N, C-alpha and C positions, 0 to 999 in steps of 0.2 A: 827345128826346135832343139835348143841346147840340151844335151843329155843331162846336164846338172839339174834341170827342172823336172825330169821325168823319173819316177820311181815305180818299178814293177811290183805289183801287189800280190800276184799269184803266178804259179808256173804254167797255167793253162795256155794253150795256143790260141791264136786268132782263128775264129770259125769262118772258113772260106765261104760257106753257104749263108752266112748271116745277111739279114735284110737291111741292116743299117748299123752305123756306129752309134752307141749310146753314150751321151755325156750326162752323167749324174751330177747335177749342180748341188753343191753343199756349202760352198763358202763364197763363190764369186758370181754374183748375179748381174752380169753385164756382158755385152758384146764387145765393148771397147777395151783394149789393153788386157785381154784375157788369154793368157798363154795356154790354159787348159782347153778352152774352146778352140783355139787355133790348132792345138795338137790333135784334138778330136776331128776337126775339119780336114786337116792334112791326111789323117788316117782314113777318113771316109773317102776322100778323093783318090787315095792310092788304091783303095779296094773297089772304087767305082760304085759306091753305095751312098745313100743320103745320110744325113745326120739327124738324130732324134735326141732332144734334151729332156731330161726328167727332173722334176723338183717336187719335194713333199714338205708339208707343214703338219706336224704331228701334235695332236692334243695331249698325247701321253708324255711329251718331253718334260723334264723337270722345270717347274716354275712357268709353264705355259700360261699366258695371261692375255687380257685384252691389249695390254701395252705391246707385247712382242708380236702377237698375231696381227694386230692392226698395222704395225710398222712393216712387217713382212708383206702383208697383202697389198699395201699401198704401192709396192714396186712390181707386182706380178703382171698387171695389164701392160705396163710399159715394156717389160722384158719380153713378154709374149709377142708384142708388135715388132720389136727389134729383131727377134729371132726369125719371125715370119718373113721380114724384109730380107734377111740374110739367106733365106731358103731352107732353114732348119725347121724341124718339127718341135713341138713343145707340149709336154703333158704335165699338168700340175695336179697333185693329189692332196686334197685337204682332208685329213683324217679328223672328223668332228667328234666321234664318240670312241671311248675305249673299246667298245665291242666291235668297232669297224676293223677291217684288215689293217695291219700295222704298216705295210708297204706294198708297192707293186713293182719294186725294183727287180726281184727274181723273175717275175713274169715277163718283163720287158727284156731282161738279159737273155732269156731263152732264145730269142730271135735275133740277138745282136751278134755282129761279127767280133766286137770287142767293146769293153766298157772303159771310159775315161772319167776320172773324178778329180776333185780339188784336193791337193795334198796340203793339209792344214793341221798343225800340231794339236789344236784343241777342239776344232769343229768337225773334223773328218770322222765319220763312222764307217767302219769296215764291215760290210755285209758280204757273206759268201756268194760268189757268182761262179758258174761253171764255164767261164770264158775268160780270155785274156783281159786283164784289168790293170790299169796304171793310174797312179796319182801324179798330178802335175802341179808344181809350185807356181802359183800366180799371185801369191799374197805378199811376196817380198821382191824388192828390186834385185838384190843379189840373192840368188837361190840359197836356201838354208844349207843345202848339202855342200856348198863351196867352202864352208868352214866346218870341218867334220869333227869338231870337239867343242865342248862347252867353254865359253869365254868367261873369265872371272869378272870383268867389269868393262865399262865403255872404253877405257884406255887400251885394253887388250884387243878388242874387236875392231876398233876404229881404223887402224892402219891396214888391216886385212880387207875391210870393206872398201876403203878408199882405193886400194890397189886394184880391186875388181870392178869398181864402178864404171870405168871407161868401156868395159866389155858389155855391161848390162844396162847402163843408163841410156837406152835407145828405144824409140817407139817401135813396137813390133809391126810387122807387115800386116796389111789388112787381110782378113780371112775371106776367101772366095770359094763357094761350094759349087762343084760341078753338077751334082745331082740334087734336085729339089725334093724335099720330103712332101708327099702328097696324100698319105693315108689319112683316113678319118680319125678323129680323136676317140679314145676308148670311153666307155660309158662312165667310168669313175673319174674322168677328167673334170676339173672345176674351172670354168671360164670366169675369171674375176673381172668385175667392172667396178669402177670407183664408187658409183652410186650405191652399190650393193654391199660394200665392205662392212658397214656397221651391222647389217643383218647377218652376214656370214660369221662375224665374230660372236654375235649373240648366240648363234646356233651351235657353237663349239663347247665341248665339255672341258672348260678351262677355268682358271681363277679370274673371276670377273671383278674382284675387289681392287686389282691393280689397273688403273685406268690409263688411257693413252698419254703420251708425253705432251706437255703444254708447249714444247719448244720445237721438237723435231718431227718431221713427216718423212715417211719412207719413200724410197725410189731413187732412180738415177737422176731425174731432173732436179730433185732437191739437193742431192750431193753436188751437182754442178753449180747450183745457185749458192750453196755454202762456199764452194771453192772460189767462185767469182767475187763474192762479197769479201772474202779474205784477201784475195789478191788486189782488189781495187781500193779497199778501205783499211785493211788491218796489217798487211805485210809491212808497211812502213813503220808501224808501231810495235811490231812483235818483239824485236830484240830488247827494247826499252821497257815494255809494259806487259810482257807475257806472264809475269808472276803477280800482276795486279788484277784480280778477278773483276772488279768494278769497271775496268777500262775496256773489257771485251776486245782484247787484241789477239786472241787465239783463233785458230781455224774452225774449231768445233766439228772437225771431220771424223772423229774417232767412231761414232756410230755408223757412218757410211763406209768407212774402211772395214769395220768389223763385219757388216752385212754384205760387203763385196760389191756395192754399187759404184764404187770408184776405186781406181788402182793407185797405190803409192807411186808407181812409175809415172802415171799421168800427172799426178799432183806435183811431183818433183820437176818434170819437164816444163809444166806450165809456170811453176814458180821461178825457175831459172829464166824463162823467156820474159816474164813480167819484170823480174829484177834487172835484167839486162836493159830492157826498154826504158824503165823508169829510173835507172841508175840507183837501184836500191841494193842493200846488203841482205841476202837471204840465208847466210851461213847458219845462224842459230836455229832457224826453222828447219832447214834441211838436216841439221844434226839430230833434231828430235824425230823427224820423219823417217830418216834412214838409219843412222847409227843406233839411236836409242830404241827405236821400234824393232829393228832387226836383232838387237841384243836380246830383246824379250822373246822373239821367235827362236833364237838360238837356245835360250834357256828352256823354253817349253819343249823343244825337240829333244834335247839331250839330257833332260832331267827325268828320272824314273817317276817322280811324283811332284809335278810342278805346283801342286796346291798343298804342299806339306812343308812343315818346318824342317823336315829332313833334307830339303833341298838348299838350306842355308849354308853359308861357309861355316867351317868348324868353329871359328872364334865366336860367331854369333850364336850358334847353338849352345856353346859352353857358357857364355855369359848370361843368356836367358835362363838356362837351367839354374845357374848360381843364384839368380835373383828372383826365381819363380815364386818364392814364398815371402818376398818383401811385402810389407803393408802397403796397400793401395790408398791414395788420398780419397777416392770415391769408388764405389762399386755399383754398377748398373746392370740390370738384367738385359737379356737380348731384346725383350719386348720393349723396355724403356728406351733402348738405343734405337730400335726400329721406329718408334713413335716420336723420336727427337725430344725426349723428356729428360734432359740433363740440366745441370746448373749453368752450363756454358752456352751463352747465346750464339757465339760464332759457330760452335760445333752443331748446335741445333739447326742453324741456318744451312750448314753444309748437308746435313741429313735431309732436310726439307728440299733442298735443291735436287738431290738424288730422286726423291719421291715425286717431285713436280716435273722436273725437266728430263730426268732419265740419265743424268750424269752429273758429276761434281767437277768444278774447275780443277785442273791438275794440281795446282799449288796448294789449294785448300784441301784437296783429297789427301795429301801427305799429312796435314795436321789432323784431319778426320781419323786417319788410320792410327797415328801415334797415340791419340787420346783413347781410342778403343783398347789399345794395349795397356795403357795406364789405368783404365777403369774396369778391366776384366780380371777375374781371379787367377787365370793362368794364360800364358801366351797361346796355348792351343785353343783355348776358348775364344780368345780375341781373333785368331785367324778364322775360325769357323764362323764367327759373327760377320766379319768383313766379307767373306765369300758368300754367305747367305744373303746379305744385303745387296751385293752386286748381282747375284744370280736372280734375285727377285725384281729389282728395279732398274738396273743399269742397261741401257741400250748398247753399250760397248762392253758388257760383261762376258764371261766365259771365253775370254780372249787371252793370248799370250801376254799382252800388256796388262790385263787385269791381274794375272798371277804374279808377274814380275813387279808391278807397282805395289801390290799389296805386300809382297814379301820384302820389298825395299824397306818398308816400315820396320821390318824385323832385322835388317842388316844386309839383305841381298844387294849385290853390286855396289856396296858401300865399304867404308873402312871403319876400324875401331875408333871410338871417341873417348874422352875422359869418362871414367866410370861413375855412374849415378844409380840411385835406388830404382828399382823396378826394371829399368832398361839395361843396366849394366853398362857395357861399352857400345851399345847401340845408340845411334843418334836420337836426341830428343827434340821436340818442338814445343814452344810455349805460347800462350796467349799474348804475353808481353812482346815476344818476337813478332808475332803476327801484327800486332798494333804498330810496332815500329816500321814494319816493312810494307804493310798494305792498309787500305782504307776499310777497316773492319766494319765500322758503323754503316757506311754506304752500302756495303754488300748485304748486311743484315736487313737494311731497309728495303733493298731491291727484292730479296726473297720474300719478305713479309708482304710486299705489295702484290707479288705474283700469287701468293697464297690467298690473299684477300679477294683479288679480282678474278682469279682463275684464268688470267691472260698473261702471256710473256711478251713484252714489247720488243724483244730481240729475236722473236720468231721470224724466220725467213719466209717471205710471202711468194 
């Protein structure tokens, strides 16, 4: 395992008498292309002990809802089977009530030789364990630590990533465990079966008003299906139509990357193979997948507060402060915005897409964010609204890309533009521009039909 991927999280030593190595799954729910799992397996082999994997789903996490619980649970049975085939143990704790124990990690760590977890800048939780603990970066192709300072924009990080890609753009070796885990599951373990997911979700003390996505289903197999659909049908269209929402030329893989059911490394290698075989040009997609995505991880890792306007470049902070009291053409409450009750039919459709599908097309999300700035009393209020909406409805929310893309609306990773009211020197976007560049009415009609029928014709089967 490359040392660039491994970060020691405490000074405790490896416990020689430990019964197993414990892999605490927080961000990467897969056996394939998982450097954290591979590191945990190597450590278990070196100590001649089995590997035990632990995962938890907490009813007490902010914005826990039917949408997020169902999406998570849809991948559990598949992951359990894959880990069993590998020879690893798997314990899944579903905390259903606030009165239930918060976690069983310390209990499992008491008998572990060491703990390995996912090193992720926005998803990783650090719980104290009295044993050697490391975090492993398996969420980026080029480990975040390889670029040890914050990049200003894509142009500044791109040459660094491209210089390192030949080292890291390679499939990892397959994990083979020497010792099979054979202990019985603890009494608090929840065995998840697909037929029982709806009942499990109903049993949890969570927000039942946010229903499941009409478009995305959780789990590794659906991540693979989305990838194969993109490679076979959409890659050839991507460079020309990626900014046309009604063309459906994008991969729609962000929920699966966020939940860790598929690796960006796997996507990149499969894309390169498909492009070479079909004589296609994949440069623009790989730019988004690697450079732009890893720019967001760089930002999240090296920003003290990645969800704050304090993380903006100085010019953006200054110009927003200067124009903070400018008259707004419209003012909407957060409730009106959440309910898609504005005068702008396109904006309403983007918000409804978030509520129905669980994400907004990337190009229209920029318009969505710019308008929230324009219709809020202060930039701080606009930022809080954007984060609240993503946290509540977006299957790819709470991610480095979430915070980087939201703050892009305020000037992050961008440059100053001609000064205007409200935005100052921050880039603006208008409905006239959207009508010139995209098929606005077609998109609005598509979202209206999904809202009317409760079915998405672009859902992967």
